[in-house]
Each structure stands twice: as structure tokens, then as C-alpha cells.
N, C-alpha and C positions, 0 to 999 in steps of 0.2 A: 543529568537532566537533559533529555533529548526529545524533540517533537518530530515524529515521522508521519507525513501525510501522504495519502493516496489520492491523487487528483486526476481528473480527466473530464472534459465537458460531455463526453458520450457515456450514456448508461450502458450497462451490460458488458463492461470491459473487465470485470472481476475486481473492482475496487473493494466491495464489501467482503467477498470471499477471501481476498488477500489480507485485508485489514483484520478480520477475525482470526485467520490462521497465524498472522504475525503476532497479535496480542496473546494468543494461546501459546505460541512458541516462546515468547519472552517470559510469560508466566512460568513455564516449565524450565526456563533458565534461571529461575529464582529471582527474577527482576520484578520490581514493583511497577506495575503497568496499569494504565487506564486507557480505555477506548472512548473517544468522542465521536458520536454519530451525528454527522452534519447533513445526512442525506434524508430527503423528505420521505422516502419509503421505509426508513428505519430498519432495514434488513439486518444490519450488524448488531444493533442493540437487542432486537427481538431474538436473534440467534444466540447472543451471549446469555440471555435469560434462560435459555434451554440447556446450557451446558452445566455439567456437574461442578466444574471448577469455578470458584467465585471471582471471576475477573470483573473488576468494577468498570462501569461505563456511565456516560451521561449523554443525553440527547441535547445538543446545542445547535441551533440552525440559523439564527440571525447573525448578520455580519458583525454588529456591535458586540453581541455577547461572545462570539468566537474570538474577536480581537482582545477582549478584556479577560476572558476566562481561561483560554488556553495557557497563557503565561502563568496565571495563578495556579492552575493544576500542575504545570510543569515544575513548580517549586516543591511539590509534594510527592512526586513520583519520579522513578528512574526514567521511564519512557511514557510519553503520550502518543497514542496511535490515533490518527484522525482519518475517518472514512468520509471523504469529501462528497459533496453533492454533484449530481449531473449538471453540466452547464458551467460556464465561466462567469458566475454571478459575483455579487459583492461578497457573499459568504466565502466563495473560493478565494477571492483576493485576500480576505482576512486570514484565511488559513495559510496561504503562502507567505504572508507577512509575519507569521509567527512560527513557521516551521523551520527546523534545522535541515531537514531532508524532505524533498518532495519527489515522490515516486509515481511515475505515470505508467499504468498498465495499458498495453496496446495490443489489440488483436491484429492479426496480419491481413487487414483489408484496407482498401484505399480510403474508405470513410474514416476508419480508425486512425490511419496514419495522418490524415488531415487534422483530426481532432487532437492528436498528440502534438502536432506542430503548434496549434493554437494554445494549448496548455503550456507549452514550452515558452511561447512568447510572453504569456502572463508571468511565468516564473522569472524570466529575464527582466521584466519591469520591476519585480520585487528585488531582484539582485542589485539593480542599479541604485536602489535607495537603502539597501541593507548590507553594503560592503560584501557583495557576492553571496549572501545567504538568500534563500535556502540552497544547499547543494541539490542537484537534480539528477535524476536517472530515469531511464525508460527500460521496461522489460516487455518481452513478447508473451502474451497470455493467450490461453485457449487455442494454441497452435495445433494443427492436425498433423500427425506424423505421416511422412511419406508424400507430402505435397511440396510444390515449389513455392507456395505462398510464404512460408516461414522464411526461407532463404532470401526471397525477394524483399520481404519486409525488413529483414536485418540489413540488407544492402542499402535500402532507402534510409533507414534510421541512422546508419553510420554517418550520414551527411548532415545531421541536424544540429551537431555541435554540443551535445551533452552526452555523458557516459551512457552506453548501452550495456546493460547487464548481460553477462554471458549465459546465465541460466534462463531457459525457456520453460514456461509452465504449459504443459500439453493438455489438450482437451481429453478428459476422461469422465466417464459416467460416475465414477466413485466421487469425484470432486463435486459434480452437480448434485449428487445425492446427500451431501453432508448437511445442508440446511434442514432438509426434511427429516434426516435421521438424528437431529439434535446432537451433532458430533462434528469433529474435524477428521481429516484423513488419518491422523495418528490413532484414532480410536476405532476405525473400521478395519475389517479383515480383508485379506485377499492381496494378490500380487499387485494389482493396479493401485490399491491404497498405499502399499509400501513404496511403490515407485513415485507416486504423487508426493508422499511425505518426504522422500529423499530430494525431490525437486524443490519443494518449499524450503527445506532446510538449507540447501545450497543457495537458493535465492536470498534468504534472509541473512546468511553469513556474508554473502557478497554485498548486500546492502549495508551491513554494519561496517564494512571497510570504508564507507564514505562518510561515516561519522568520526569525530575527533578521536584518535587513538588514545589520547590522554585521558579520556573519560573513564572514571572509576567504574562505570557500569558497562564498559565495552565487553562484548562477547568475543572471545578469541576464535578467529576463523580456523576451520580444520584445514 
């Protein structure tokens, strides 16, 4: 039973895209998974409704409900994936107070790096009262190949005091198209989709190494 949350105060950083792809990936690893959509836009729950795979989800957006119901659902599923809201609200605090792993997607821009730092501070506050939980990690999302921004962002992130995942998710039109195509990158054709799927697979396997290896539901990294 593990709760993995994607959080960041800034919208548009790929929280919903990564949450849906992670839930889909776990489902196809034969794990019992539920997604909790805590974002006001409800992108992830609307997206899951359109997929052929019956991945369960619930929309829970108030702080008190999140604090009470995430642990309840965690008792019934192998994994709970939480798509956090934009902003460091009381709802986000409830999420990090119940998560085992908080993952921060961060685009390689100055604004996003500042937002990631603020989210990390909130996570540290939760760790102080939860015996170092949740574990935290940052990954670079929507990076453009061939630019210096990605390398510069990685250099800055290396100084923030939490693990920086090695896998970078690059900006690709095929990823942007998935919501409108009612699909994930694993279901779309073409070289770009295959490359995106490989990146997501590496990212998720890397994330899993931050969860307790003793978990009976752990996915073995390649």
C-alpha cells in the first residue's frame, strides 16, 4: 500500500499528464491502483473516463476529505496516485501529510524552479512531523532537447537537497496529444510515442526505487 502524489504549486508542469500515465503504467503492471484527482480542473479524472482500461478514480478536493479518505483508499489498493492541485493550499498539505512519496514535476524555467523550491519546503514541513515521510523527488518535465535550459535546471536542482531523478521527460507533441486522443503514449503510434513511452517507463521505475523495497507490490527496476 503506497501513496504517490504529484505536487507543485504551479499549473502546467505536467502533474496530470504524469499522474495518468503512472496510473496506466501501474495498471498494466497488474497492480491494483486508484487515482485521486484533487485538481480543480479535473483533467486526470476526465482523461481516465475516456480510456478503455477501467482504472478507478475519485475526485476529492477538500483538505479534510483528502486527509481522511486517502488513507482509507490506501487500505484497499496497492497504489494510490494523487494528482495534486495547483497552489500550495490546505489540500496540498493534506496530500503530503498522507503520501509515501511526493514527486515534483518541474519545467526548466526560473518560475518553475522557484515553485519547486516552495513545494519542497512544504514537504520538509510534513517530514518534520512524520518521521521523514513523505520521501520526495523532483524530475525535469517538458524539457526541450538541444537547449541549455535543461542542463542549467539540473544544476540548480542539484542544490535543493532532495533527490533529482535522472530521467527527463522531453517536450513532444505526441505527449500533448494524448488527452485529446483519449489515450496514453503507449497507445499511440510513431517513433516519438515510443520514445516518450520509454522515458515514462524509466521515470516510473526510478520513482519506485524510492518506495520501500520490502513492499510486496514493488515493481522490479530494469
